C-alpha positions, 0 to 999 in steps of 0.5 A: 516516434511511438513510445512504449511506456508500461505502468509500474503496476498493472493497475491503479491501486492493488496495494493489498498484493504488495502488503507481503512486501511493505508490511515487514518494512514498516515501523512496529510502532508510530503515532500518526499514519497518513494514506494519501491514496486510500483507495480501498483501505487495505493497508489501512485495515491490515494496520488495524488488524495489529491493534486487536 
């Protein structure tokens, strides 16, 4: 029996391309931020841009 399971994302990481969907859903202010799978840090750095 052959199983053709495909990953949800094309590759591991790549959250930068999903920011246009996830950033509007994030709260405008928060005290702490946890990124368990930081990878290249695209989400972290996009949040840091708001503080400027």
